[in-house]
C-alpha positions in Angstrom: -15.0 3.9 38.1 -14.9 7.2 36.3 -11.2 7.7 37.0 -10.5 4.2 35.8 -12.4 4.9 32.6 -10.4 8.0 32.0 -7.1 6.2 32.7 -8.0 3.5 30.2 -9.1 6.1 27.6 -5.8 7.9 28.0 -3.9 4.7 27.5 -5.7 3.9 24.3 -5.2 7.4 23.0 -1.5 7.1 23.6 -1.4 3.7 21.9 -3.3 5.1 18.9 -1.1 8.1 18.7 2.0 6.0 18.7 0.8 3.9 15.9 -0.2 6.9 13.8 3.3 8.4 14.1 5.0 5.2 12.9 6.6 5.2 9.5 5.4 2.8 6.8 7.7 -0.3 6.8 7.2 -2.2 3.5 5.0 -1.8 0.4 3.2 0.9 -1.5 2.9 3.2 1.5 6.7 3.6 1.5 6.6 5.0 -2.0 6.8 4.1 -5.7 9.8 1.8 -6.0 10.5 2.4 -9.7 10.4 6.1 -9.3 12.7 5.9 -6.2 15.2 3.9 -8.2 15.1 6.3 -11.1 15.7 9.3 -8.8 18.4 7.4 -6.8 20.2 6.6 -10.1 20.2 10.2 -11.1 21.7 11.2 -7.8 24.3 8.4 -8.0 25.4 9.7 -11.4 25.8 13.1 -9.9 28.0 11.5 -7.1 25.5 12.4 -4.5 26.0 9.1 -2.9 24.5 9.5 0.6 21.2 10.8 -0.8 21.3 8.2 -3.5 21.8 5.5 -0.9 18.8 6.7 1.1 16.5 6.5 -1.9 17.7 3.1 -3.0 17.1 1.8 0.5 13.5 3.2 0.4 13.1 1.4 -2.9 14.0 -1.9 -1.4 11.3 -1.3 1.2 8.7 -0.1 -1.2 9.2 -3.3 -3.3 11.6 -5.8 -1.8 11.4 -7.9 -5.0 12.9 -5.1 -7.1 16.4 -6.5 -7.5 18.1 -3.5 -9.2 17.5 -1.5 -6.0 19.9 -3.7 -4.0 22.7 -3.5 -6.5 22.2 0.3 -6.8 22.2 0.5 -3.0 25.4 -1.4 -2.7 27.2 0.9 -5.2 25.8 4.0 -3.6 26.9 2.9 -0.2 30.4 2.2 -1.4 30.5 5.8 -2.7 29.2 7.1 0.6 31.8 5.1 2.5 29.2 2.9 4.1 31.2 -0.2 3.7 29.4 -2.7 6.0 26.0 -1.6 4.6 27.3 -1.9 1.0 28.4 -5.5 1.6 25.0 -6.4 3.0 23.3 -4.9 -0.1 25.6 -6.8 -2.5 24.9 -10.1 -0.6 21.1 -9.5 -0.8 21.4 -8.9 -4.6 23.6 -12.0 -5.2 21.4 -14.2 -3.0 18.3 -13.6 -5.2 19.6 -12.4 -8.6 19.6 -14.9 -11.5 22.7 -16.0 -13.3 23.0 -13.0 -15.6 25.9 -11.1 -17.2 26.1 -8.6 -14.4 26.6 -11.3 -11.7 30.4 -11.7 -12.0 30.9 -8.0 -11.8 28.7 -7.7 -8.7 30.5 -10.7 -7.2 33.8 -8.9 -7.7 32.4 -5.7 -6.2 31.3 -7.7 -3.1 34.7 -9.2 -2.7 36.3 -5.8 -2.9 33.8 -4.5 -0.4 34.6 -7.3 2.0 38.3 -6.6 1.7 37.7 -3.0 2.5 35.6 -4.0 5.5 38.3 -6.3 6.7 40.9 -3.6 6.4 38.7 -1.1 8.2 38.4 -3.5 11.1 42.1 -3.8 11.4 42.6 -0.1 11.2 39.8 1.3 13.3 39.1 -1.6 15.7 35.8 -3.4 16.3 33.0 -2.8 13.9 29.4 -4.0 14.2 29.3 -7.8 14.1 27.7 -9.7 11.3 24.0 -10.0 12.3 23.1 -12.8 9.9 22.5 -15.4 12.6 20.5 -12.9 14.7 18.3 -12.0 11.7 17.6 -15.7 11.0 16.3 -16.0 14.6 14.3 -12.9 14.3 12.6 -14.1 11.2 11.7 -17.4 12.8 10.3 -15.5 15.8 8.3 -13.3 13.4 6.6 -16.3 11.7 6.0 -17.9 15.1 4.2 -14.8 16.4 2.3 -14.5 13.1 1.0 -18.0 13.3 0.0 -17.5 16.9 -2.0 -14.4 16.0 0.3 -12.1 18.1 0.4 -9.1 15.8 0.5 -5.8 17.7 1.6 -6.7 21.2 5.1 -6.5 22.6 7.1 -9.3 21.1 4.5 -9.7 18.3 5.0 -10.0 14.6 4.7 -6.3 14.0 7.4 -5.4 16.5 9.6 -8.1 15.1 9.3 -6.9 11.6 9.9 -3.3 12.6 13.1 -4.3 14.6 14.4 -6.3 11.7 14.1 -3.4 9.3 15.5 -1.0 11.9 18.6 -3.2 12.1 19.1 -2.8 8.4 17.9 -6.2 7.2 17.8 -6.5 3.4 16.1 -9.3 1.4 13.3 -10.1 -1.0 11.7 -12.3 1.7 10.6 -9.0 3.4 7.9 -8.9 0.7 6.3 -12.2 1.9 6.7 -11.3 5.6 5.0 -7.9 5.1 2.3 -9.3 2.9 1.4 -11.9 5.4 1.4 -9.4 8.3 -0.7 -7.0 6.3 -3.2 -9.7 5.4 -3.6 -10.9 8.9 -3.9 -7.3 10.2 -6.5 -6.5 7.6 -8.6 -9.6 8.4 -8.5 -8.9 12.2 -9.3 -5.2 11.8 -12.2 -5.9 9.4 -13.7 -8.5 11.7 -13.7 -6.2 14.7 -15.1 -3.3 12.7 -17.9 -5.4 11.3 -18.9 -6.7 14.8 -18.6 -3.3 16.4 -20.7 -1.7 13.6 -23.6 -4.0 14.4 -23.5 -3.0 18.1 -21.8 -6.1 19.5 -20.3 -5.3 22.9 -16.5 -5.4 22.6 -13.8 -4.6 25.1 -11.9 -1.3 24.7 -8.7 -3.3 24.2 -10.2 -5.1 21.2 -11.3 -1.8 19.7 -7.9 -0.2 20.1 -6.1 -3.3 18.8 -8.3 -3.3 15.7 -7.5 0.4 15.2 -3.8 -0.4 15.4 -4.2 -3.2 12.9 -5.6 -0.8 10.3 -2.3 1.0 10.5 -0.3 -2.2 10.4 -2.2 -3.3 7.3 -1.3 0.0 5.6 2.3 0.1 6.7 3.1 -3.4 5.5 0.9 -3.6 2.4 -2.3 -2.3 0.9 -4.5 -0.1 3.1 -7.9 -1.4 4.2 -10.6 0.1 2.1 -12.1 3.2 3.8 -9.3 2.7 6.4 -9.5 6.3 7.7 -13.3 6.2 8.3 -13.0 2.8 10.0 -10.3 4.1 12.2 -12.3 7.2 13.2 -15.3 4.9 14.0 -13.2 2.6 16.2 -11.6 5.6 18.0 -15.1 7.0 18.5 -16.2 3.8 20.2 -13.1 4.0 22.5 -14.0 7.5 23.4 -17.6 6.5 24.0 -16.6 3.7 26.3 -14.3 6.2 28.1 -17.2 8.5 28.8 -16.4 11.2 26.2 -19.7 11.2 24.3 -19.0 14.6 22.7 -15.6 13.5 21.5 -17.1 10.3 20.2 -19.8 12.2 18.3 -17.1 14.2 16.5 -15.3 11.1 15.5 -18.4 9.4 14.2 -19.3 12.5 12.3 -15.8 12.4 10.6 -16.3 8.7 9.8 -19.7 9.4 8.3 -18.3 12.2 6.1 -15.4 10.0 4.8 -17.7 7.1 4.2 -21.1 8.5 3.4 -22.4 5.1 2.2 -22.1 3.6 5.7 -25.4 4.6 7.3 -24.5 3.0 10.7 -21.9 5.7 11.3 -24.7 8.2 11.4 -26.7 6.1 13.8 -23.7 5.9 16.1 -23.3 9.6 15.9 -26.9 10.1 16.9 -26.3 7.5 19.7 -23.4 9.6 21.0 -25.5 12.7 21.0 -28.2 10.9 23.0 -25.5 9.7 25.4 -24.4 13.3 25.8 -28.0 14.4 26.6 -28.7 16.0 23.3 -31.7 14.0 22.1 -32.9 16.8 19.8 -29.5 16.9 18.2 -29.6 13.1 17.7 -33.0 13.5 16.0 -31.6 16.2 13.7 -28.9 13.9 12.6 -31.3 11.0 12.0 -33.8 13.2 10.1 -31.1 14.7 7.9 -29.5 11.4 6.9 -31.9 8.6 7.7 -35.3 10.1 7.4 -37.0 6.9 6.3 -35.2 4.7 8.9 -37.7 3.2 11.5 -35.3 4.2 14.2 -35.8 7.9 13.3 -39.6 7.4 13.9 -38.9 6.0 17.3 -36.5 8.8 18.1 -39.1 11.4 17.0 -41.6 9.9 19.4 -39.0 10.0 22.2 -38.3 13.7 21.5 -42.1 14.5 21.4 -42.4 12.7 24.8 -39.9 15.2 26.2 -42.0 18.1 24.9 -45.3 16.8 26.5 -46.9 13.5 27.3 -49.7 14.4 24.8 -47.3 15.0 22.0 -45.5 11.8 22.8 -48.6 9.8 22.8 -49.7 11.3 19.4 -46.3 10.4 17.8 -46.5 6.8 19.2 -50.1 6.4 17.8 -48.9 7.6 14.4 -46.0 5.2 14.6 -48.2 2.3 15.6 -50.9 2.8 13.0 -49.1 4.5 10.1 -49.1 1.3 8.0 -52.9 1.3 8.1 -53.3 5.0 7.1 -54.2 6.0 3.5 -51.1 7.1 1.6 -52.6 10.6 1.0 -53.1 11.1 4.8 -49.5 10.4 5.7 
């Protein structure tokens, strides 16, 4: 049983580490879209096309609805000789841009880009095929997984969105996809956190999935409030279930430091110390942070019982009859 617990704990740690190392996909966590466009434009004017292209692309991820980023990306990619990618950026802009004065010019630039791409195919042989049809299928699969509540697993909505972006998909509809994934992730993570905080028995897989959902919420939209503390708490529960009480205590302590208003993090820290055999340490935590909590009185009686049966009995008597004692005698 112990070896199985350790194996499960290691699996969860690997899962959590993998999520933590992932790059943000869409939304504010990617960066400030307006600032990225401004810097990319400066680089473009200096003819630093490759770096300009990189920043324009980041801007389309930071705010997929920011249309100037697509047009800038198309022009920067042309300068960087990234013809296929430039055509994709022009198409994304033309698909969503209103009928404005710049539209005919952009249409002409796309037509020139497509002629250059066609010439490159003849000269250099096969180039990557148009992935439009594949992307349509991938978006359909994303929404199907999202509706089914499959967010973090293999073949789930998160993996689908990450693959779509890795393949270079561009479009304002990324904003809706990311927002919906972020909202669903946030809701799922908050629900598990709330239930776990009250002591509901939850499977390790549920806890680790909720921890991953915190990162999906951040990487596709707005972070969950106090996300770091909630993540530390969930990781602490995974560690506690895996038999690592000391590791859990450290994680609960970090959660309590990052979110001092959540008293239950301190209670869980004390519980981890008790699980590790350090009952006095648990009492120290409770007395320091939750001196007026009735659970601290119970713990004080338990520690006194360890000292001697007489001390324990005295603490229990005081606990039992303290409400009937004169205020001055307390």
